[in-house]
C-alpha positions in Angstrom: -93.1 94.5 -10.0 -94.3 93.0 -6.8 -93.5 94.8 -3.4 -94.6 91.9 -1.2 -92.2 90.3 1.4 -88.6 89.7 0.1 -88.6 86.8 -2.8 -85.6 85.5 -4.4 -85.0 87.5 -7.8 -87.4 86.2 -10.5 -84.5 86.1 -12.8 -85.3 87.4 -16.5 -82.9 85.4 -19.0 -81.3 86.8 -22.1 -81.8 84.0 -24.9 -79.6 84.5 -28.3 -80.6 83.5 -31.6 -79.2 84.2 -35.0 -81.9 85.2 -37.4 -80.7 85.3 -41.2 -81.2 88.8 -42.5 -83.4 89.0 -45.6 -80.9 90.0 -49.1 -78.0 88.2 -48.0 -77.1 90.8 -45.5 -75.6 88.5 -43.0 -76.6 87.4 -39.5 -79.0 89.0 -37.0 -78.4 88.0 -33.4 -81.9 88.5 -31.5 -81.9 88.6 -27.8 -85.0 87.9 -26.2 -85.7 88.7 -22.5 -87.9 86.0 -21.3 -88.5 85.0 -17.1 -89.8 81.5 -18.6 -93.1 82.4 -17.1 -96.7 83.3 -18.4 -98.0 86.7 -19.1 -99.4 87.0 -16.0 -95.9 87.3 -14.0 -94.3 90.7 -16.0 -90.4 90.1 -17.0 -88.6 92.6 -14.9 -84.8 93.1 -14.2 -82.8 92.5 -11.4 -79.4 91.9 -10.5 -79.1 88.5 -11.5 -81.0 89.2 -14.8 -79.0 92.4 -15.7 -75.9 90.3 -15.2 -76.7 87.9 -17.6 -77.5 90.4 -20.2 -74.2 92.2 -19.8 -72.6 88.8 -20.1 -74.6 88.3 -23.4 -73.8 91.3 -24.7 -70.6 90.9 -24.2 -70.5 87.6 -26.2 -72.1 89.7 -29.0 -69.6 91.9 -29.1 -66.8 89.7 -30.0 -68.7 88.2 -32.3 -69.5 91.5 -34.0 -65.9 92.2 -33.9 -65.3 89.0 -35.6 -67.7 89.5 -38.2 -70.1 87.1 -37.5 -73.1 89.3 -36.7 -74.5 92.4 -39.1 -76.5 93.7 -36.2 -78.3 92.6 -33.1 -81.8 93.2 -31.8 -83.8 92.9 -28.1 -87.3 91.5 -27.7 -89.3 90.3 -25.4 -91.7 87.4 -24.3 -95.4 87.9 -25.5 -96.9 91.2 -24.2 -93.7 92.2 -22.6 -90.3 93.6 -23.5 -89.7 94.5 -19.8 -91.8 96.0 -17.1 -88.7 97.7 -15.4 -86.1 97.2 -12.8 -87.5 94.5 -10.1 -88.9 96.9 -7.2 -88.8 93.9 -5.0 -84.9 93.7 -5.2 -84.9 97.4 -5.3 -86.6 98.1 -1.8 -84.5 95.2 0.0 -81.2 97.4 -0.7 -79.6 98.0 2.3 -76.8 100.1 1.7 -76.3 103.4 -0.7 -72.8 101.5 -2.0 -75.2 98.4 -3.0 -77.6 101.2 -4.7 -74.9 102.8 -6.6 -73.6 99.2 -7.6 -77.4 98.4 -8.7 -77.2 101.8 -11.0 -73.8 101.1 -12.4 -74.5 97.5 -13.4 -77.5 98.6 -15.6 -75.5 101.3 -16.9 -72.8 98.6 -17.6 -75.1 96.1 -19.7 -77.0 99.1 -21.5 -74.4 101.0 -22.7 -73.1 97.6 -24.5 -76.1 97.9 -26.8 -74.8 101.6 -27.7 -70.9 100.5 -28.2 -71.8 96.6 -29.7 -69.7 97.9 -32.9 -72.9 96.8 -35.1 -76.2 98.6 -35.3 -78.6 97.7 -32.7 -82.4 97.8 -32.8 -85.2 97.4 -30.4 -88.5 95.2 -31.3 -90.6 96.4 -28.8 -93.4 93.7 -29.1 -95.5 94.6 -25.1 -94.9 96.7 -22.4 -91.9 98.6 -21.7 -91.7 100.8 -18.5 -89.0 102.4 -16.6 -85.5 99.8 -17.2 -87.7 98.1 -20.0 -88.4 101.0 -22.0 -84.1 102.1 -21.1 -83.5 99.1 -22.9 -84.9 100.3 -26.3 -83.6 104.0 -25.6 -79.9 102.3 -25.3 -80.3 101.0 -28.8 -79.8 102.2 -32.2 -83.3 101.9 -33.5 -86.8 101.3 -32.3 -89.8 99.5 -33.8 -92.9 98.9 -31.7 -96.1 96.9 -32.2 -99.1 98.4 -32.8 -101.2 97.3 -30.1 -98.4 98.0 -27.0 -100.2 100.2 -25.0 -97.6 100.9 -22.2 -94.5 102.9 -23.2 -93.5 104.9 -20.3 -90.4 106.1 -17.7 -92.7 106.0 -14.3 -89.6 106.1 -12.3 -90.5 109.7 -10.8 -93.8 108.5 -9.7 -92.0 105.9 -7.9 -89.6 107.9 -6.0 -86.5 107.1 -8.7 -85.2 108.5 -12.0 -84.8 107.0 -14.7 -81.2 106.2 -13.9 -80.4 103.6 -17.2 -80.1 106.1 -19.3 -83.3 107.5 -20.1 -82.5 111.0 -18.4 -79.5 111.8 -20.9 -81.3 109.9 -24.0 -84.9 111.2 -24.3 -84.0 114.9 -24.5 -81.2 114.1 -27.4 -83.9 111.9 -28.8 -87.1 113.9 -28.8 -86.4 117.3 -28.0 -86.0 119.2 -24.4 -90.1 119.9 -24.1 -90.8 116.5 -25.1 -88.8 114.8 -22.7 -90.3 116.7 -19.9 -93.3 115.6 -20.7 -91.8 111.8 -20.6 -90.0 112.4 -17.6 -91.9 114.2 -15.6 -95.7 115.3 -16.6 -96.9 111.5 -18.2 -95.8 109.9 -15.0 -97.0 112.3 -12.6 -100.6 111.6 -14.3 -99.8 107.9 -14.6 -100.3 108.1 -18.6 -98.0 105.7 -20.4 -97.9 106.3 -24.7 -99.1 104.0 -27.2 -97.0 102.6 -29.5 -98.3 105.4 -32.0 -98.1 108.0 -29.6 -94.5 107.5 -28.9 -93.6 107.2 -32.5 -95.1 111.0 -33.0 -92.6 112.1 -30.7 -89.4 110.1 -31.7 -89.2 107.5 -28.9 -89.6 104.8 -31.2 -88.9 104.9 -35.3 -92.0 103.0 -36.9 -94.9 101.1 -36.1 -95.6 97.8 -37.1 -98.8 95.5 -37.2 -99.0 92.8 -34.5 -100.0 89.9 -36.4 -96.3 89.4 -37.9 -93.9 92.0 -35.7 -91.2 90.6 -35.4 -90.6 89.0 -39.1 -91.6 93.0 -40.6 -89.2 94.3 -37.5 -86.4 92.1 -39.4 -87.2 92.9 -42.8 -87.0 96.9 -41.2 -83.9 96.7 -39.6 -82.5 94.6 -43.0 -83.9 98.0 -44.9 -81.9 99.9 -42.7 -78.9 98.1 -43.0 -79.0 98.1 -46.7 -79.6 101.7 -46.7 -83.1 101.6 -48.5 -84.6 103.6 -44.9 -82.7 106.4 -43.4 -84.1 107.4 -39.7 -83.1 110.9 -39.6 -82.7 112.3 -36.1 -83.6 115.3 -34.7 -80.7 118.1 -34.0 -80.0 119.2 -30.6 -82.0 122.0 -28.9 -80.2 125.2 -28.6 -79.0 126.4 -25.2 -81.9 128.9 -25.1 -84.6 126.2 -26.1 -83.1 123.9 -23.1 -82.5 126.5 -20.4 -86.1 128.2 -20.7 -88.0 124.6 -21.0 -86.2 123.7 -17.6 -86.5 127.0 -16.3 -90.7 126.6 -16.6 -90.6 122.8 -15.8 -88.8 123.6 -12.4 -91.3 126.6 -11.6 -93.8 124.2 -12.0 -92.6 121.7 -9.9 -92.1 124.4 -7.1 -95.9 125.0 -7.4 -97.2 121.8 -7.9 -94.6 119.5 -5.7 -93.8 122.0 -3.2 -90.8 120.1 -2.0 -92.7 117.1 -1.1 -90.3 114.6 -2.8 -87.0 114.8 -4.3 -87.3 112.5 -7.0 -89.1 114.6 -9.9 -86.8 117.7 -8.8 -83.7 114.6 -9.0 -84.7 113.8 -13.0 -85.1 117.5 -13.7 -81.6 118.3 -12.8 -80.3 115.1 -15.0 -82.2 116.2 -18.1 -81.1 119.7 -17.7 -77.4 118.9 -17.6 -78.1 116.0 -20.4 -77.6 118.9 -23.3 -73.8 119.4 -22.6 -72.9 116.4 -20.8 -70.8 113.4 -22.4 -72.4 109.9 -22.0 -70.2 108.8 -19.0 -70.8 112.1 -17.0 -74.3 111.5 -17.6 -74.5 107.8 -16.7 -72.5 108.7 -13.7 -74.8 111.2 -12.6 -78.1 108.9 -12.3 -75.8 106.3 -10.9 -75.8 108.8 -7.8 -79.2 110.2 -8.5 -80.3 106.7 -8.2 -78.2 105.9 -5.2 -79.3 108.7 -3.2 -83.1 107.9 -3.8 -83.1 104.2 -3.5 -82.1 104.9 0.2 -84.6 107.8 0.7 -88.1 107.0 2.7 -90.2 108.7 -0.1 -89.0 106.1 -2.5 -89.7 103.2 0.0 -93.3 104.4 0.5 -93.9 104.3 -3.2 -92.9 101.3 -3.6 -95.3 100.2 -0.6 -97.9 102.4 -2.2 -97.5 100.5 -5.7 -97.3 97.1 -4.2 -100.8 98.1 -2.4 -102.7 98.8 -5.6 -101.3 95.5 -7.7 -102.6 93.9 -4.5 -105.8 95.8 -4.5 -107.1 93.5 -7.2 -107.5 90.7 -4.4 -109.4 92.9 -1.5 -108.9 91.6 2.0 -112.1 90.7 3.5 -114.3 89.7 0.5 -116.6 86.9 0.7 -115.8 83.7 -1.3 -116.5 85.0 -4.9 -118.7 81.7 -6.0 -121.5 83.7 -3.2 -122.1 86.3 -6.1 -125.4 86.3 -7.8 -125.6 87.5 -11.6 -126.3 90.7 -12.9 -127.7 90.2 -16.4 -129.8 93.4 -15.8 -128.8 97.1 -13.3 -131.3 99.8 -12.1 -130.3 103.2 -10.9 -132.4 105.5 -9.0 -131.9 108.7 -10.1 -131.2 110.5 -13.6 -128.5 113.2 -12.1 -125.0 113.9 -12.7 -123.7 110.9 -10.3 -126.3 108.6 -11.6 -125.5 109.3 -15.2 -122.3 108.5 -14.4 -122.7 105.3 -12.6 -125.0 103.8 -15.5 -122.5 104.8 -18.3 -120.1 102.7 -16.1 -122.3 99.8 -15.6 -123.2 99.9 -19.1 -119.5 100.0 -20.9 -117.5 97.5 -18.5 -120.5 95.2 -17.4 -122.2 95.2 -21.2 -125.2 95.0 -19.5 -129.1 96.7 -19.7 -128.9 99.6 -17.8 -132.4 101.4 -16.5 -131.9 104.9 -14.6 -135.7 106.1 -13.0 -136.4 109.4 -12.0 -139.8 111.5 -10.9 -140.5 113.3 -13.8 -139.5 113.1 -17.9 -137.1 115.8 -18.1 -134.8 114.7 -15.5 -134.8 111.2 -16.9 -133.9 113.0 -20.3 -131.3 115.0 -18.8 -129.7 111.7 -17.4 -129.7 110.3 -20.6 -128.8 113.6 -22.4 -125.7 113.2 -20.0 -124.6 109.9 -20.9 -125.1 110.6 -24.4 -122.8 113.7 -24.6 -120.5 111.7 -22.3 -120.1 108.9 -25.1 -120.2 111.1 -27.7 -117.2 112.9 -26.3 -115.6 109.8 -26.0 -116.2 108.7 -29.5 -115.0 112.1 -30.8 -111.8 111.9 -28.8 -111.0 108.3 -30.4 -111.2 106.6 -26.6 -114.1 104.5 -27.7 -115.3 103.0 -31.1 -118.4 104.6 -32.6 -119.9 101.1 -32.7 -118.8 100.4 -28.9 -120.7 104.0 -28.6 -123.7 103.1 -30.1 -123.9 99.7 -28.5 -123.3 101.3 -25.0 -126.0 104.5 -25.8 -128.7 101.8 -26.6 -128.0 100.1 -23.4 -128.7 102.9 -21.0 -133.0 103.5 -20.9 -134.9 105.7 -18.6 -138.4 106.2 -17.4 -140.4 107.7 -14.3 -141.8 104.1 -13.6 -140.6 102.4 -10.4 -141.6 99.0 -11.8 -139.0 99.3 -14.9 -136.1 97.7 -11.6 -138.7 94.7 -11.3 -136.4 92.4 -13.9 -133.1 93.9 -12.2 -130.3 92.3 -10.1 -128.8 95.1 -9.0 -130.6 98.4 -8.3 -128.0 101.4 -7.2 -130.0 104.6 -5.6 -127.9 108.0 -6.3 -130.2 110.3 -4.4 -129.8 113.3 -2.5 -127.5 112.5 0.5 -130.4 112.6 2.5 -131.1 109.2 5.0 -134.8 109.8 5.0 -135.2 110.2 1.4 -132.3 107.0 0.8 -134.6 105.0 3.5 -138.1 106.1 1.4 -136.4 104.8 -1.9 -135.4 101.7 -0.6 -138.6 100.6 1.0 -140.2 101.4 -2.7 -137.6 99.4 -3.5 -138.2 96.3 -1.9 -141.9 96.5 -3.2 -141.0 96.1 -6.5 -137.9 94.0 -7.5 -137.4 90.2 -6.9 -136.8 88.2 -3.5 -133.2 88.2 -4.3 -132.3 91.3 -6.0 -129.1 93.2 -4.5 -130.1 96.8 -3.3 -126.9 99.2 -3.1 -126.8 102.8 -1.9 -123.8 105.0 -3.0 -123.9 107.2 -0.2 -120.8 108.7 0.6 -121.1 109.0 4.6 -124.4 108.0 5.4 -125.4 104.6 7.7 -126.2 102.0 5.6 -127.6 100.2 8.6 -129.9 102.9 9.3 -130.9 103.0 5.8 -131.8 99.8 5.8 -133.4 99.2 9.5 -137.0 99.3 8.4 -136.9 96.7 5.1 -138.3 93.1 5.5 -134.7 92.3 4.1 -132.1 94.4 5.0 -129.5 91.6 4.7 -129.9 92.4 0.5 -128.5 96.1 1.3 -124.9 96.7 0.8 -123.1 100.2 0.1 -121.3 101.1 -3.1 -119.2 104.3 -2.6 -118.1 105.7 -6.2 -116.0 108.7 -6.1 -116.4 111.4 -8.5 -115.7 111.5 -11.6 -116.9 108.1 -11.9 -115.0 107.0 -14.9 -111.4 108.1 -13.6 -111.7 107.6 -9.6 -110.3 103.6 -9.7 -111.8 103.4 -6.2 -115.0 101.7 -4.7 -115.8 101.5 -1.0 -118.1 98.6 -0.5 -119.8 98.9 2.9 -121.0 96.4 4.8 -124.3 96.8 7.0 -125.0 95.3 9.9 -127.2 92.8 8.6 -125.2 92.7 5.0 -125.3 88.9 3.8 -122.4 87.1 2.5 -124.1 87.1 -1.1 -125.1 90.7 -1.2 -121.0 91.4 -0.5 -119.5 88.7 -2.9 -121.8 90.1 -5.4 -120.9 94.0 -4.5 -117.2 92.4 -5.2 -117.7 91.0 -8.2 -119.5 93.4 -10.0 -116.7 96.3 -8.8 -114.0 93.7 -10.3 -116.4 93.4 -13.5 -116.5 97.8 -13.3 -112.7 97.2 -13.4 -112.4 99.3 -10.0 -110.6 98.5 -6.7 -112.6 97.2 -4.1 -111.7 98.1 -0.2 -114.6 96.6 2.4 -115.4 99.0 5.0 -117.4 98.7 8.1 -120.8 100.9 8.1 -119.1 103.5 10.3 -119.6 107.3 9.2 -117.7 108.8 6.6 -116.1 105.1 6.1 -112.4 105.8 5.2 -112.0 108.7 2.7 -114.7 111.2 3.8 -114.1 111.0 7.2 -110.4 111.8 6.7 -110.7 114.5 3.8 -113.6 116.1 5.5 -111.3 116.1 9.4 -109.0 117.4 7.4 -110.9 120.5 6.3 -112.2 121.0 9.6 -109.3 121.2 11.1 -108.3 124.1 8.1 -111.3 126.0 8.5 -111.0 125.7 12.7 -107.7 127.1 12.1 -109.4 129.9 10.2 -112.0 130.4 12.7 -109.0 130.8 15.5 -107.3 134.0 13.7 -105.2 131.9 11.1 -105.0 134.1 7.9 -107.1 131.8 5.0 -104.0 132.2 3.0 -102.1 130.6 5.4 -104.3 127.6 6.1 -104.0 127.4 2.7 -100.1 127.1 2.1 -100.2 124.4 5.1 -100.4 121.3 3.4 -98.4 122.2 0.6 -95.1 119.7 2.1 -97.6 116.7 1.6 -97.5 117.2 -2.1 -101.5 116.7 -2.3 -103.4 116.9 -5.4 -104.3 120.3 -4.5 -105.1 122.8 -1.8 -107.5 122.5 1.0 -109.6 125.2 -0.8 -109.7 123.8 -3.9 -110.4 120.5 -2.3 -113.2 122.5 -1.2 -114.4 124.3 -4.3 -114.4 121.1 -5.9 -117.0 118.8 -3.6 -118.8 121.7 -3.3 -119.1 124.1 -0.1 -122.3 123.2 1.1 -121.5 119.2 0.6 -118.6 119.7 2.6 -120.4 121.8 5.5 -123.0 119.0 4.8 -120.8 115.8 5.6 -118.7 117.9 8.3 -121.9 118.4 10.4 -123.0 114.9 9.9 -119.6 113.5 11.2 -119.5 115.9 13.8 -123.5 114.5 15.2 -121.6 110.7 14.9 -118.3 111.2 16.0 -118.4 114.1 18.5 -116.5 117.8 19.0 -113.3 115.8 16.9 -114.9 116.7 13.8 -115.5 121.1 14.6 -118.4 123.2 14.0 -117.7 126.3 11.8 -119.7 129.2 11.3 -117.1 130.8 8.5 -117.9 127.9 6.5 -121.6 128.2 7.2 -121.8 131.7 6.3 -120.0 130.8 3.1 -121.9 128.4 2.0 -124.9 130.9 2.8 -123.8 134.0 0.9 -122.4 131.3 -2.3 -119.2 133.0 -1.3 -116.4 132.1 -4.6 -113.7 130.2 -2.4 -110.8 129.6 -5.1 -109.2 132.3 -7.4 -108.8 130.7 -11.5 -105.5 128.4 -11.8 -102.4 130.8 -13.2 -102.1 127.8 -15.7 -103.4 124.7 -16.5 -102.4 122.1 -14.0 -101.4 124.6 -11.5 -102.9 124.2 -7.9 -106.2 126.8 -7.2 -105.7 129.2 -4.4 -107.6 130.4 -1.7 -109.8 133.7 -2.9 -108.7 136.3 -0.5 -112.4 137.4 -0.3 -113.2 134.3 2.3 -111.2 136.1 4.8 -113.9 138.4 5.1 -116.6 136.0 5.4 -114.9 134.4 8.2 -113.5 137.1 10.2 -117.6 138.3 9.6 -118.8 135.1 11.2 -116.5 134.6 13.9 -118.5 134.3 17.1 -115.0 134.9 19.3 -112.0 137.0 19.4 -109.1 135.3 17.1 -107.7 134.1 20.0 -104.8 131.4 18.7 -103.1 132.2 15.0 -101.1 129.3 13.8 -98.1 129.4 11.1 -97.9 127.1 8.4 -96.2 124.5 10.5 -98.6 124.9 13.3 -101.5 124.2 10.7 -100.1 121.2 9.4 -99.1 120.0 12.6 -102.7 119.9 13.9 -104.0 118.3 10.8 -101.5 115.8 11.2 -102.1 115.5 14.7 -105.9 115.0 13.9 -105.5 112.5 11.1 -103.4 110.3 13.4 -106.2 110.4 16.6 -108.6 109.5 14.0 -107.0 106.5 12.4 -106.1 105.4 15.8 -110.0 105.2 16.6 -110.7 103.8 12.6 -108.7 100.9 13.5 -110.6 100.6 17.0 -113.9 100.8 15.8 -112.9 98.2 12.8 -113.5 100.7 9.7 -111.0 98.4 8.4 -109.1 95.4 9.6 -105.3 97.1 8.6 -103.6 100.2 8.1 -102.9 99.0 4.3 -106.6 99.6 3.7 -106.3 103.3 5.0 -103.6 104.0 2.1 -105.4 101.9 -0.4 -108.4 104.5 0.1 -106.1 107.3 0.6 -104.1 106.7 -2.7 -107.0 105.5 -4.7 -110.1 108.0 -3.4 -108.3 110.8 -2.7 -105.1 110.7 -4.8 -102.6 111.1 -2.2 -99.4 110.3 -3.4 -97.5 107.3 -3.4 -94.3 108.9 -2.2 -96.2 109.4 1.3 -97.1 105.8 0.9 -101.0 106.9 1.3 -101.0 108.3 4.5 -99.6 105.6 7.9 -96.0 105.5 6.7 -95.8 109.4 6.1 -97.1 109.4 10.0 -94.8 106.8 11.2 -91.6 108.3 9.9 -93.2 111.8 11.4 -93.2 110.2 14.6 -96.8 110.9 14.9 -97.8 107.6 15.4 -95.7 106.7 17.9 -96.0 109.9 19.9 -100.2 109.9 19.8 -101.2 106.0 19.7 -98.3 104.7 21.6 -96.8 102.7 18.3 -96.0 102.5 15.0 -99.0 102.1 12.4 -96.7 99.6 10.2 -93.6 97.6 10.7 -90.4 99.4 10.6 -89.0 99.1 6.8 -92.4 98.1 5.2 -92.6 101.5 3.8 -89.5 103.1 4.6 -85.5 102.6 5.0 -85.2 100.8 8.2 -84.0 102.2 11.0 -80.7 101.0 11.8 
């Protein structure tokens, strides 16, 4: 899928060939979905491709009626059944009527798979997402290759609903509780199913080995046709079970999504109605929901965000990759939790020796223990083989001797966020490492230029800001200091790519992108409390954005002391836009609990009411200007808009798109927001405060008529 400038549809063709079934059972019409391109161009389904599939299936329906075929199967080109609808085409739909036609066209094709007159099979040989998985769901039976790792209905994460039969078929196939997982929970977590996981819940009927998958699928189909294999279908859940599961899911959506985007609620409505609706009514309801959502700003922002994430593999501003230096050994300064996570990532993804160094043996042992325990958890959960785990553990060593860094091509410091300490660490390293060793800092907000200022070779220093938890967070901010050389920068980008992370080039300005905006957001929240807004009002104020967590839960995650430290340092560098907070200072000094436990797994943690007493006790002036939720949200969005204007003027990044990519991958902001700038545009903040839109009209919203 692509969301770049509109291009002609990359048509997926439906190619038919006849395959004789074993045992003299007749002919299987095998339809292969293929766009004629290699595996780097995924098979997607646009209007022309759907029309061709419809024509092919109608022709096979005629053959079935004439007794010429005994069955039909659908499969894909290598590595893909189909990766869903072509979002490039969807995002160019200009009217609701056109959107309605798109939905109806898919249903017209897909329902033929269930009404062909002979049994239909899907041979899922590769990625099957969205409309691609719905091809399989509309068939009578499904096989899947054991190496398939991406089966999903991700539509609700893209501002859509499973609109070509998925919302109706899945709950009837796997039961209402698992269906809600397929349609809502998994997309929110971006966790597709593997073939075996899909088989466990009943999305596919059998998993076959990939080496001779097609041949084995044909044999299995023949056994079904002959009656040798009987595929049992679960009975429909009773109304009580159905209604209870839907009610629980709706309560969860209210607590997490807060109405910030329409797609999950529309999908839940469709699934809720699927038990008692007939196929015609259900498909018509899917068409109507799809048409509404295609014409929503949230869907357009989601497609824009998806395109940013996909395009992030080609970082803006990266130097020529040929300038990168080979990295065959990595050093990590420090052995704390962050350092251990970084060491493990380098050992696992780069496959090179990694050495951690700290001041005493106990710290080194603790760091190595963290690596070992993490690997053990990965092995025990099946996410890493025992052999791979043993190799990774063997790759990571520890020492108290700084001399172990002499043979390293890259050394990254991950010590406490204190400028003087980091300067001292880099100075010590410069006296040990080779002349061409790249020195990196994992600073989250400090000036890399000041850090390297006293070195003989400041050009070798670059920032590599990893986010916590390192294994899970996909963003790395690559910080170009004043003297960073192209060679050091190219090496940093090459390393990030090998780590399978997304790099965004940022200028060496306080807080870079993510922390500058997140800490400002938190600063505005606590400033509202300082001026009399109740903490619970301030904590609810951002609910309409549908962020990953409320502000005080975010404070708790980063640690109030860390948040205060970064807020203070940004205030020193950037001025009073970053407010001082006596209440936060007292909160840290007293060690007050910030949030209450989550009421259930996956639900947000809310601010502890005791925090109110701390702010009240620390307030230096009268509570003069309490705000309601809307007032706090307005203050936050105003501050963020102004700050983004400053960041672009300073050249922290060169485009608003890079800011959006950072907020999506580094802060977990939802696709429905498009990161942040599309939301500020459509709410009018950009034009009101900056005098201009941040993005062109129509790039991440429904174009203004």
